[in-house]
C-alpha positions in Angstrom: -0.7 -20.8 -28.3 2.4 -20.7 -30.1 5.5 -19.5 -27.8 6.9 -16.3 -28.8 10.5 -15.7 -30.1 12.5 -15.3 -27.2 14.3 -11.4 -26.9 17.6 -10.9 -27.4 20.4 -11.3 -25.0 20.8 -8.7 -22.2 23.9 -8.4 -19.6 22.9 -9.9 -16.4 23.9 -6.4 -14.9 20.6 -4.9 -16.8 18.5 -7.4 -15.2 19.9 -6.8 -11.7 18.7 -3.2 -12.0 15.1 -4.1 -11.9 13.6 -3.6 -8.2 10.8 -6.8 -8.5 9.2 -7.0 -5.0 6.3 -8.9 -3.3 2.9 -7.1 -2.7 -0.2 -7.1 -1.1 -2.8 -6.0 -3.4 -5.1 -4.0 -0.6 -7.9 -2.3 -2.7 -8.8 -2.2 -6.3 -10.5 0.7 -7.8 -11.5 2.2 -11.3 -9.8 4.3 -13.4 -12.7 6.4 -14.4 -10.8 8.1 -17.2 -9.6 5.1 -18.7 -11.3 1.9 -20.3 -8.3 -0.1 -19.3 -7.1 0.8 -16.2 -7.6 0.2 -12.5 -6.0 1.6 -9.5 -4.4 -1.1 -7.2 -2.9 0.1 -3.7 -0.4 -2.2 -2.4 1.3 -2.7 0.5 5.0 -3.5 0.7 5.6 -3.9 3.7 7.4 -0.5 4.7 6.0 1.7 1.7 2.2 1.8 0.0 2.0 2.3 -3.7 -0.3 3.2 -6.0 0.0 1.4 -9.1 -1.9 1.5 -12.7 -2.4 -1.5 -14.5 -4.3 -2.2 -17.1 -6.7 -5.3 -15.8 -10.2 -3.9 -16.6 -10.8 -5.5 -19.8 -9.0 -8.8 -18.1 -11.7 -9.6 -15.6 -15.1 -10.3 -15.0 -14.5 -8.7 -11.3 -11.0 -7.0 -11.1 -11.7 -7.0 -7.1 -10.9 -10.4 -7.3 -7.2 -10.1 -6.6 -7.8 -8.0 -3.6 -5.7 -9.7 -0.9 -3.6 -11.2 -3.1 0.3 -11.4 -3.1 1.8 -10.7 -6.3 5.2 -9.2 -8.4 5.7 -6.1 -9.2 8.4 -3.8 -10.4 9.1 -0.6 -7.9 12.0 1.1 -9.5 10.6 2.6 -12.5 10.0 6.6 -12.8 6.7 7.4 -11.8 4.7 7.4 -15.1 1.4 9.7 -15.4 -1.5 8.0 -17.1 -5.6 8.7 -17.3 -4.7 11.7 -15.5 -3.1 9.6 -12.5 0.2 8.6 -11.4 1.4 5.1 -11.2 4.4 4.1 -8.8 5.5 0.8 -10.5 3.8 -2.1 -12.5 2.3 -5.4 -11.9 3.9 -8.6 -13.3 1.2 -10.4 -14.8 1.7 -13.3 -17.3 0.0 -13.9 -20.9 -1.6 -10.8 -22.4 0.9 -10.4 -25.2 0.4 -13.9 -25.8 -3.7 -13.7 -25.9 -4.2 -15.4 -23.8 -6.4 -14.3 -20.0 -3.9 -13.0 -18.0 -2.6 -14.2 -14.4 -1.4 -12.7 -11.6 2.4 -13.3 -11.1 2.6 -15.1 -7.9 5.2 -16.8 -5.0 4.2 -19.7 -4.7 3.9 -19.7 -0.7 3.2 -16.4 1.5 6.3 -14.1 1.7 6.7 -11.1 3.8 5.8 -8.1 1.9 8.8 -6.3 0.2 10.5 -9.9 -0.3 12.8 -9.0 -3.5 13.4 -11.4 -6.4 16.9 -12.8 -7.1 
């Protein structure tokens, strides 16, 4: 893999506005109207959210991530995709670079809802 060019510089306050939190993936279900999307049910401690993620074709068994903690953006506007609503975004690493994606995870377990930054 050849690393991509670094994106243009942004002001620190732009990054500070993105709310990135740790959540535990409680379930992974098929979105029948999509070739790419899976429905994740994620526990953030004080709330649960449904997050649609384009992982269907990235993994032989998308259910293998159930029970794992990962990083999610939780302050995006809800977005309708394939007839369902997503309430955030899963962070994964590798897809834009053409490598098999992996989850962005904390190095050790932390409380659900812990924030980046």
